C-alpha positions as protocol buffer text, in pm:
chain_id: "A"
residue {
  index: 1
  type: MET
  ca { x: 1661 y: 1821 z: -2079 }
}
residue {
  index: 2
  type: ARG
  ca { x: 1487 y: 1864 z: -1785 }
}
residue {
  index: 3
  type: ILE
  ca { x: 1189 y: 1681 z: -1581 }
}
residue {
  index: 4
  type: ASP
  ca { x: 996 y: 1665 z: -1274 }
}
residue {
  index: 5
  type: LEU
  ca { x: 975 y: 1357 z: -1074 }
}
residue {
  index: 6
  type: ASN
  ca { x: 716 y: 1336 z: -801 }
}
residue {
  index: 7
  type: SER
  ca { x: 557 y: 1056 z: -567 }
}
residue {
  index: 8
  type: ASP
  ca { x: 283 y: 996 z: -323 }
}
residue {
  index: 9
  type: LEU
  ca { x: 368 y: 1043 z: 32 }
}
residue {
  index: 10
  type: GLY
  ca { x: 264 y: 1100 z: 363 }
}
residue {
  index: 11
  type: GLU
  ca { x: 21 y: 819 z: 324 }
}
residue {
  index: 12
  type: SER
  ca { x: 108 y: 679 z: 684 }
}
residue {
  index: 13
  type: PHE
  ca { x: -191 y: 688 z: 888 }
}
residue {
  index: 14
  type: GLY
  ca { x: -148 y: 655 z: 1298 }
}
residue {
  index: 15
  type: ARG
  ca { x: 66 y: 301 z: 1398 }
}
residue {
  index: 16
  type: TRP
  ca { x: -3 y: 201 z: 1031 }
}
residue {
  index: 17
  type: GLU
  ca { x: 298 y: 311 z: 803 }
}
residue {
  index: 18
  type: LEU
  ca { x: 314 y: 305 z: 419 }
}
residue {
  index: 19
  type: GLY
  ca { x: 621 y: 357 z: 207 }
}
residue {
  index: 20
  type: ASP
  ca { x: 950 y: 514 z: 294 }
}
residue {
  index: 21
  type: ASP
  ca { x: 886 y: 877 z: 243 }
}
residue {
  index: 22
  type: GLU
  ca { x: 1229 y: 1007 z: 430 }
}
residue {
  index: 23
  type: ALA
  ca { x: 1460 y: 782 z: 147 }
}
residue {
  index: 24
  type: LEU
  ca { x: 1207 y: 885 z: -139 }
}
residue {
  index: 25
  type: LEU
  ca { x: 1235 y: 1234 z: -37 }
}
residue {
  index: 26
  type: SER
  ca { x: 1602 y: 1252 z: -105 }
}
residue {
  index: 27
  type: ILE
  ca { x: 1541 y: 1124 z: -484 }
}
residue {
  index: 28
  type: VAL
  ca { x: 1218 y: 1329 z: -594 }
}
residue {
  index: 29
  type: THR
  ca { x: 1136 y: 1654 z: -650 }
}
residue {
  index: 30
  type: SER
  ca { x: 812 y: 1703 z: -595 }
}
residue {
  index: 31
  type: ALA
  ca { x: 625 y: 1552 z: -318 }
}
residue {
  index: 32
  type: ASN
  ca { x: 224 y: 1454 z: -379 }
}
residue {
  index: 33
  type: VAL
  ca { x: 128 y: 1507 z: 5 }
}
residue {
  index: 34
  type: ALA
  ca { x: -210 y: 1337 z: 139 }
}
residue {
  index: 35
  type: CYS
  ca { x: -441 y: 1546 z: 293 }
}
residue {
  index: 36
  type: GLY
  ca { x: -593 y: 1321 z: 522 }
}
residue {
  index: 37
  type: PHE
  ca { x: -904 y: 1225 z: 342 }
}
residue {
  index: 38
  type: HIS
  ca { x: -791 y: 943 z: 131 }
}
residue {
  index: 39
  type: ALA
  ca { x: -443 y: 873 z: 396 }
}
residue {
  index: 40
  type: GLY
  ca { x: -231 y: 1075 z: 625 }
}
residue {
  index: 41
  type: ASP
  ca { x: -331 y: 1234 z: 971 }
}
residue {
  index: 42
  type: PRO
  ca { x: -216 y: 1565 z: 1116 }
}
residue {
  index: 43
  type: GLY
  ca { x: 122 y: 1431 z: 1271 }
}
residue {
  index: 44
  type: VAL
  ca { x: 208 y: 1247 z: 919 }
}
residue {
  index: 45
  type: LEU
  ca { x: 135 y: 1570 z: 704 }
}
residue {
  index: 46
  type: ARG
  ca { x: 308 y: 1759 z: 938 }
}
residue {
  index: 47
  type: ARG
  ca { x: 630 y: 1535 z: 924 }
}
residue {
  index: 48
  type: THR
  ca { x: 624 y: 1498 z: 564 }
}
residue {
  index: 49
  type: CYS
  ca { x: 620 y: 1878 z: 489 }
}
residue {
  index: 50
  type: GLU
  ca { x: 901 y: 1902 z: 750 }
}
residue {
  index: 51
  type: GLN
  ca { x: 1114 y: 1644 z: 560 }
}
residue {
  index: 52
  type: ALA
  ca { x: 1011 y: 1753 z: 208 }
}
residue {
  index: 53
  type: VAL
  ca { x: 1126 y: 2149 z: 317 }
}
residue {
  index: 54
  type: ALA
  ca { x: 1452 y: 1986 z: 456 }
}
residue {
  index: 55
  type: ASN
  ca { x: 1527 y: 1816 z: 140 }
}
residue {
  index: 56
  type: LYS
  ca { x: 1439 y: 2115 z: -70 }
}
residue {
  index: 57
  type: VAL
  ca { x: 1152 y: 1924 z: -237 }
}
residue {
  index: 58
  type: VAL
  ca { x: 816 y: 2080 z: -379 }
}
residue {
  index: 59
  type: ILE
  ca { x: 529 y: 2050 z: -206 }
}
residue {
  index: 60
  type: GLY
  ca { x: 177 y: 1953 z: -369 }
}
residue {
  index: 61
  type: ALA
  ca { x: -177 y: 1894 z: -226 }
}
residue {
  index: 62
  type: GLN
  ca { x: -266 y: 1529 z: -317 }
}
residue {
  index: 63
  type: VAL
  ca { x: -664 y: 1557 z: -287 }
}
residue {
  index: 64
  type: GLY
  ca { x: -908 y: 1277 z: -300 }
}
residue {
  index: 65
  type: TYR
  ca { x: -1234 y: 1126 z: -205 }
}
residue {
  index: 66
  type: ARG
  ca { x: -1314 y: 1097 z: 168 }
}
residue {
  index: 67
  type: ASP
  ca { x: -1219 y: 721 z: 140 }
}
residue {
  index: 68
  type: LEU
  ca { x: -991 y: 643 z: 424 }
}
residue {
  index: 69
  type: ALA
  ca { x: -1113 y: 244 z: 415 }
}
residue {
  index: 70
  type: GLY
  ca { x: -1066 y: 220 z: 34 }
}
residue {
  index: 71
  type: PHE
  ca { x: -766 y: 430 z: 64 }
}
residue {
  index: 72
  type: GLY
  ca { x: -939 y: 717 z: -213 }
}
residue {
  index: 73
  type: ARG
  ca { x: -934 y: 427 z: -490 }
}
residue {
  index: 74
  type: ARG
  ca { x: -1333 y: 426 z: -474 }
}
residue {
  index: 75
  type: PHE
  ca { x: -1549 y: 616 z: -676 }
}
residue {
  index: 76
  type: ILE
  ca { x: -1791 y: 847 z: -513 }
}
residue {
  index: 77
  type: ASP
  ca { x: -2092 y: 995 z: -668 }
}
residue {
  index: 78
  type: MET
  ca { x: -2109 y: 1363 z: -505 }
}
residue {
  index: 79
  type: GLU
  ca { x: -2283 y: 1690 z: -541 }
}
residue {
  index: 80
  type: PRO
  ca { x: -2022 y: 1894 z: -744 }
}
residue {
  index: 81
  type: ALA
  ca { x: -2037 y: 2155 z: -445 }
}
residue {
  index: 82
  type: GLU
  ca { x: -1949 y: 1940 z: -178 }
}
residue {
  index: 83
  type: LEU
  ca { x: -1634 y: 1821 z: -378 }
}
residue {
  index: 84
  type: THR
  ca { x: -1518 y: 2154 z: -428 }
}
residue {
  index: 85
  type: ASP
  ca { x: -1578 y: 2203 z: -35 }
}
residue {
  index: 86
  type: ASP
  ca { x: -1381 y: 1890 z: 48 }
}
residue {
  index: 87
  type: VAL
  ca { x: -1075 y: 1985 z: -179 }
}
residue {
  index: 88
  type: ILE
  ca { x: -1067 y: 2313 z: -83 }
}
residue {
  index: 89
  type: TYR
  ca { x: -1068 y: 2194 z: 271 }
}
residue {
  index: 90
  type: GLN
  ca { x: -750 y: 1950 z: 192 }
}
residue {
  index: 91
  type: ILE
  ca { x: -614 y: 2203 z: 26 }
}
residue {
  index: 92
  type: GLY
  ca { x: -619 y: 2417 z: 345 }
}
residue {
  index: 93
  type: ALA
  ca { x: -504 y: 2195 z: 582 }
}
residue {
  index: 94
  type: LEU
  ca { x: -184 y: 2077 z: 382 }
}
residue {
  index: 95
  type: ASP
  ca { x: -85 y: 2423 z: 305 }
}
residue {
  index: 96
  type: ALA
  ca { x: -126 y: 2520 z: 701 }
}
residue {
  index: 97
  type: PHE
  ca { x: 122 y: 2263 z: 762 }
}
residue {
  index: 98
  type: ALA
  ca { x: 359 y: 2336 z: 495 }
}
residue {
  index: 99
  type: ARG
  ca { x: 370 y: 2680 z: 602 }
}
residue {
  index: 100
  type: ILE
  ca { x: 449 y: 2598 z: 939 }
}
residue {
  index: 101
  type: ALA
  ca { x: 735 y: 2391 z: 782 }
}
residue {
  index: 102
  type: GLY
  ca { x: 853 y: 2701 z: 632 }
}
residue {
  index: 103
  type: ASP
  ca { x: 708 y: 2685 z: 292 }
}
residue {
  index: 104
  type: ARG
  ca { x: 365 y: 2663 z: 119 }
}
residue {
  index: 105
  type: VAL
  ca { x: 164 y: 2430 z: -146 }
}
residue {
  index: 106
  type: ARG
  ca { x: 275 y: 2465 z: -464 }
}
residue {
  index: 107
  type: TYR
  ca { x: 58 y: 2258 z: -665 }
}
residue {
  index: 108
  type: VAL
  ca { x: -240 y: 2055 z: -675 }
}
residue {
  index: 109
  type: LYS
  ca { x: -245 y: 1656 z: -775 }
}
residue {
  index: 110
  type: PRO
  ca { x: -585 y: 1469 z: -740 }
}
residue {
  index: 111
  type: HIS
  ca { x: -527 y: 1089 z: -624 }
}
residue {
  index: 112
  type: GLY
  ca { x: -666 y: 757 z: -726 }
}
residue {
  index: 113
  type: ALA
  ca { x: -1011 y: 762 z: -811 }
}
residue {
  index: 114
  type: LEU
  ca { x: -1072 y: 1101 z: -821 }
}
residue {
  index: 115
  type: TYR
  ca { x: -788 y: 1106 z: -1062 }
}
residue {
  index: 116
  type: ASN
  ca { x: -908 y: 865 z: -1286 }
}
residue {
  index: 117
  type: ALA
  ca { x: -1249 y: 994 z: -1267 }
}
residue {
  index: 118
  type: ILE
  ca { x: -1204 y: 1334 z: -1362 }
}
residue {
  index: 119
  type: VAL
  ca { x: -1026 y: 1205 z: -1706 }
}
residue {
  index: 120
  type: HIS
  ca { x: -1396 y: 1200 z: -1845 }
}
residue {
  index: 121
  type: HIS
  ca { x: -1622 y: 1287 z: -1542 }
}
residue {
  index: 122
  type: GLU
  ca { x: -1689 y: 1675 z: -1680 }
}
residue {
  index: 123
  type: GLU
  ca { x: -1898 y: 1764 z: -1338 }
}
residue {
  index: 124
  type: GLN
  ca { x: -1631 y: 1641 z: -1099 }
}
residue {
  index: 125
  type: ALA
  ca { x: -1367 y: 1768 z: -1322 }
}
residue {
  index: 126
  type: ALA
  ca { x: -1511 y: 2135 z: -1295 }
}
residue {
  index: 127
  type: ALA
  ca { x: -1558 y: 2082 z: -916 }
}
residue {
  index: 128
  type: VAL
  ca { x: -1176 y: 2016 z: -832 }
}
residue {
  index: 129
  type: VAL
  ca { x: -1086 y: 2337 z: -1083 }
}
residue {
  index: 130
  type: GLU
  ca { x: -1332 y: 2542 z: -893 }
}
residue {
  index: 131
  type: ALA
  ca { x: -1164 y: 2434 z: -584 }
}
residue {
  index: 132
  type: VAL
  ca { x: -807 y: 2556 z: -674 }
}
residue {
  index: 133
  type: ARG
  ca { x: -950 y: 2829 z: -857 }
}
residue {
  index: 134
  type: LEU
  ca { x: -1108 y: 2945 z: -514 }
}
residue {
  index: 135
  type: TYR
  ca { x: -841 y: 2867 z: -285 }
}
residue {
  index: 136
  type: ASP
  ca { x: -547 y: 3016 z: -510 }
}
residue {
  index: 137
  type: PRO
  ca { x: -571 y: 3038 z: -903 }
}
residue {
  index: 138
  type: SER
  ca { x: -178 y: 3090 z: -910 }
}
residue {
  index: 139
  type: LEU
  ca { x: -160 y: 2679 z: -817 }
}
residue {
  index: 140
  type: PRO
  ca { x: -40 y: 2467 z: -1079 }
}
residue {
  index: 141
  type: VAL
  ca { x: -242 y: 2176 z: -1140 }
}
residue {
  index: 142
  type: LEU
  ca { x: -120 y: 1808 z: -1238 }
}
residue {
  index: 143
  type: GLY
  ca { x: -288 y: 1546 z: -1409 }
}
residue {
  index: 144
  type: LEU
  ca { x: -341 y: 1280 z: -1727 }
}
residue {
  index: 145
  type: PRO
  ca { x: -303 y: 1454 z: -2070 }
}
residue {
  index: 146
  type: GLY
  ca { x: -591 y: 1473 z: -2270 }
}
residue {
  index: 147
  type: SER
  ca { x: -842 y: 1493 z: -1914 }
}
residue {
  index: 148
  type: ALA
  ca { x: -1119 y: 1658 z: -1862 }
}
residue {
  index: 149
  type: TRP
  ca { x: -960 y: 1796 z: -1552 }
}
residue {
  index: 150
  type: LEU
  ca { x: -666 y: 1974 z: -1736 }
}
residue {
  index: 151
  type: ARG
  ca { x: -902 y: 2092 z: -2038 }
}
residue {
  index: 152
  type: ARG
  ca { x: -1114 y: 2242 z: -1804 }
}
residue {
  index: 153
  type: ALA
  ca { x: -825 y: 2400 z: -1553 }
}
residue {
  index: 154
  type: ALA
  ca { x: -681 y: 2551 z: -1854 }
}
residue {
  index: 155
  type: GLU
  ca { x: -1017 y: 2714 z: -1955 }
}
residue {
  index: 156
  type: ALA
  ca { x: -1038 y: 2877 z: -1617 }
}
residue {
  index: 157
  type: GLY
  ca { x: -694 y: 3004 z: -1662 }
}
residue {
  index: 158
  type: LEU
  ca { x: -475 y: 2782 z: -1457 }
}
residue {
  index: 159
  type: SER
  ca { x: -148 y: 2630 z: -1518 }
}
residue {
  index: 160
  type: THR
  ca { x: -142 y: 2284 z: -1644 }
}
residue {
  index: 161
  type: VAL
  ca { x: 118 y: 2036 z: -1578 }
}
residue {
  index: 162
  type: HIS
  ca { x: 111 y: 1688 z: -1801 }
}
residue {
  index: 163
  type: GLU
  ca { x: 194 y: 1399 z: -1588 }
}
residue {
  index: 164
  type: ALA
  ca { x: 328 y: 1043 z: -1687 }
}
residue {
  index: 165
  type: PHE
  ca { x: 384 y: 734 z: -1480 }
}
residue {
  index: 166
  type: ALA
  ca { x: 658 y: 545 z: -1388 }
}
residue {
  index: 167
  type: ASP
  ca { x: 529 y: 220 z: -1292 }
}
residue {
  index: 168
  type: ARG
  ca { x: 163 y: 203 z: -1471 }
}
residue {
  index: 169
  type: ALA
  ca { x: 39 y: 39 z: -1759 }
}
residue {
  index: 170
  type: TYR
  ca { x: -117 y: 234 z: -2020 }
}
residue {
  index: 171
  type: THR
  ca { x: -457 y: 142 z: -2236 }
}
residue {
  index: 172
  type: PRO
  ca { x: -436 y: 236 z: -2625 }
}
residue {
  index: 173
  type: GLN
  ca { x: -636 y: 539 z: -2531 }
}
residue {
  index: 174
  type: GLY
  ca { x: -377 y: 663 z: -2341 }
}
residue {
  index: 175
  type: THR
  ca { x: -555 y: 627 z: -1964 }
}
residue {
  index: 176
  type: LEU
  ca { x: -408 y: 400 z: -1703 }
}
residue {
  index: 177
  type: VAL
  ca { x: -501 y: 53 z: -1677 }
}
residue {
  index: 178
  type: SER
  ca { x: -721 y: -5 z: -1394 }
}
residue {
  index: 179
  type: ARG
  ca { x: -535 y: -187 z: -1086 }
}
residue {
  index: 180
  type: ARG
  ca { x: -783 y: -456 z: -1074 }
}
residue {
  index: 181
  type: GLU
  ca { x: -621 y: -584 z: -1372 }
}
residue {
  index: 182
  type: PRO
  ca { x: -341 y: -767 z: -1405 }
}
residue {
  index: 183
  type: GLY
  ca { x: 7 y: -626 z: -1494 }
}
residue {
  index: 184
  type: ALA
  ca { x: -149 y: -312 z: -1413 }
}
residue {
  index: 185
  type: VAL
  ca { x: 146 y: -203 z: -1195 }
}
residue {
  index: 186
  type: LEU
  ca { x: 489 y: -233 z: -1312 }
}
residue {
  index: 187
  type: HIS
  ca { x: 792 y: -404 z: -1074 }
}
residue {
  index: 188
  type: ALA
  ca { x: 1101 y: -396 z: -1284 }
}
residue {
  index: 189
  type: PRO
  ca { x: 1339 y: -91 z: -1201 }
}
residue {
  index: 190
  type: GLN
  ca { x: 1527 y: -104 z: -1508 }
}
residue {
  index: 191
  type: ALA
  ca { x: 1266 y: -133 z: -1724 }
}
residue {
  index: 192
  type: ILE
  ca { x: 1074 y: 136 z: -1595 }
}
residue {
  index: 193
  type: ALA
  ca { x: 1385 y: 375 z: -1548 }
}
residue {
  index: 194
  type: GLU
  ca { x: 1428 y: 285 z: -1959 }
}
residue {
  index: 195
  type: ARG
  ca { x: 1067 y: 382 z: -2000 }
}
residue {
  index: 196
  type: CYS
  ca { x: 1092 y: 662 z: -1810 }
}
residue {
  index: 197
  type: LEU
  ca { x: 1385 y: 778 z: -2013 }
}
residue {
  index: 198
  type: ARG
  ca { x: 1186 y: 761 z: -2328 }
}
residue {
  index: 199
  type: ILE
  ca { x: 903 y: 949 z: -2188 }
}
residue {
  index: 200
  type: ALA
  ca { x: 1145 y: 1234 z: -2092 }
}
residue {
  index: 201
  type: LYS
  ca { x: 1287 y: 1212 z: -2474 }
}
residue {
  index: 202
  type: GLY
  ca { x: 891 y: 1247 z: -2593 }
}
residue {
  index: 203
  type: GLU
  ca { x: 906 y: 911 z: -2703 }
}
residue {
  index: 204
  type: GLY
  ca { x: 544 y: 833 z: -2579 }
}
residue {
  index: 205
  type: VAL
  ca { x: 458 y: 469 z: -2399 }
}
residue {
  index: 206
  type: VAL
  ca { x: 402 y: 166 z: -2513 }
}
residue {
  index: 207
  type: ALA
  ca { x: 42 y: 52 z: -2434 }
}
residue {
  index: 208
  type: THR
  ca { x: -97 y: -297 z: -2332 }
}
residue {
  index: 209
  type: ASP
  ca { x: -170 y: -350 z: -2697 }
}
residue {
  index: 210
  type: GLY
  ca { x: 188 y: -300 z: -2799 }
}
residue {
  index: 211
  type: THR
  ca { x: 121 y: 43 z: -2971 }
}
residue {
  index: 212
  type: VAL
  ca { x: 284 y: 356 z: -2874 }
}
residue {
  index: 213
  type: VAL
  ca { x: 79 y: 609 z: -2736 }
}
residue {
  index: 214
  type: PRO
  ca { x: 212 y: 975 z: -2779 }
}
residue {
  index: 215
  type: LEU
  ca { x: 277 y: 1157 z: -2450 }
}
residue {
  index: 216
  type: ARG
  ca { x: 434 y: 1460 z: -2355 }
}
residue {
  index: 217
  type: ALA
  ca { x: 486 y: 1500 z: -1978 }
}
residue {
  index: 218
  type: ASP
  ca { x: 627 y: 1756 z: -1782 }
}
residue {
  index: 219
  type: SER
  ca { x: 621 y: 1515 z: -1456 }
}
residue {
  index: 220
  type: ILE
  ca { x: 668 y: 1149 z: -1388 }
}
residue {
  index: 221
  type: CYS
  ca { x: 535 y: 1008 z: -1117 }
}
residue {
  index: 222
  type: VAL
  ca { x: 708 y: 697 z: -890 }
}
residue {
  index: 223
  type: HIS
  ca { x: 438 y: 529 z: -673 }
}
residue {
  index: 224
  type: GLY
  ca { x: 544 y: 565 z: -314 }
}
residue {
  index: 225
  type: ASP
  ca { x: 327 y: 284 z: -194 }
}
residue {
  index: 226
  type: SER
  ca { x: 467 y: 26 z: -459 }
}
residue {
  index: 227
  type: PRO
  ca { x: 655 y: -266 z: -373 }
}
residue {
  index: 228
  type: GLY
  ca { x: 1068 y: -181 z: -405 }
}
residue {
  index: 229
  type: ALA
  ca { x: 961 y: 217 z: -477 }
}
residue {
  index: 230
  type: VAL
  ca { x: 1276 y: 328 z: -307 }
}
residue {
  index: 231
  type: ARG
  ca { x: 1485 y: 96 z: -542 }
}
residue {
  index: 232
  type: ILE
  ca { x: 1253 y: 201 z: -922 }
}
residue {
  index: 233
  type: ALA
  ca { x: 1299 y: 563 z: -770 }
}
residue {
  index: 234
  type: ARG
  ca { x: 1644 y: 538 z: -738 }
}
residue {
  index: 235
  type: ALA
  ca { x: 1690 y: 368 z: -1112 }
}
residue {
  index: 236
  type: VAL
  ca { x: 1488 y: 583 z: -1274 }
}
residue {
  index: 237
  type: ALA
  ca { x: 1666 y: 913 z: -1112 }
}
residue {
  index: 238
  type: ALA
  ca { x: 2028 y: 738 z: -1206 }
}
residue {
  index: 239
  type: HIS
  ca { x: 1923 y: 673 z: -1532 }
}
residue {
  index: 240
  type: LEU
  ca { x: 1785 y: 1013 z: -1628 }
}
residue {
  index: 241
  type: ALA
  ca { x: 2088 y: 1138 z: -1487 }
}
residue {
  index: 242
  type: GLU
  ca { x: 2323 y: 912 z: -1719 }
}
residue {
  index: 243
  type: ALA
  ca { x: 2132 y: 1032 z: -1986 }
}
residue {
  index: 244
  type: GLY
  ca { x: 2183 y: 1414 z: -1928 }
}
residue {
  index: 245
  type: VAL
  ca { x: 1853 y: 1441 z: -1814 }
}
residue {
  index: 246
  type: GLU
  ca { x: 1841 y: 1726 z: -1524 }
}
residue {
  index: 247
  type: LEU
  ca { x: 1565 y: 1668 z: -1248 }
}
residue {
  index: 248
  type: ALA
  ca { x: 1401 y: 1946 z: -1129 }
}
residue {
  index: 249
  type: PRO
  ca { x: 1037 y: 2050 z: -1013 }
}
residue {
  index: 250
  type: PHE
  ca { x: 803 y: 2173 z: -1280 }
}
residue {
  index: 251
  type: THR
  ca { x: 742 y: 2469 z: -1052 }
}
residue {
  index: 252
  type: THR
  ca { x: 1110 y: 2680 z: -1056 }
}
residue {
  index: 253
  type: ARG
  ca { x: 1088 y: 2624 z: -1508 }
}
């Protein structure tokens, strides 16, 4: 068995630091790097790309709404063409820093409110798909199984990658519980690690009502901004390795 382990990185800004990117880049196999709209400044983006390349971690563009104050977690009702242009801008910015570091952007993953919106929002899903198609149709896209985003991406001929979340609660419908709800973010490293093994084995996840949500995942996300993120990522990686699951980027399969 093989599975990718990804994390949201490059989310510091100026003197404000978030997460331990250096430690996480020694554990994960793919890095969803902020592109400056929800987090990250040029220096942070360049440094994160350099550290990713040094650790042989695949670089992905984590695109989001232009919402620094809200960390990209607030929905913005945008014209589709405007959203397409914003996403192209973000991919291009990160790709420049990735190339300076000796690699390139190798996939795209939406962030925060945009990620959740395009599970069902058809217009915005189509707008983000169009951005990737125009920039580089060979780039795989990462998202929630069953989402409008992945369906439209597949229809456009893009390669789609199914993602599961190590440290987020699921609804019975297979969507993520809002961060405004209690228990939306999980914190116990061993319980999270055991859950990730079940995901890797194709056994699904237990939803908030106790039912099992069927889930096939190519990549598991451990959020870099969660308290104890490094401890959680290490526990997940160790538990998967002990069970014989190889951690490998989905882009190299």
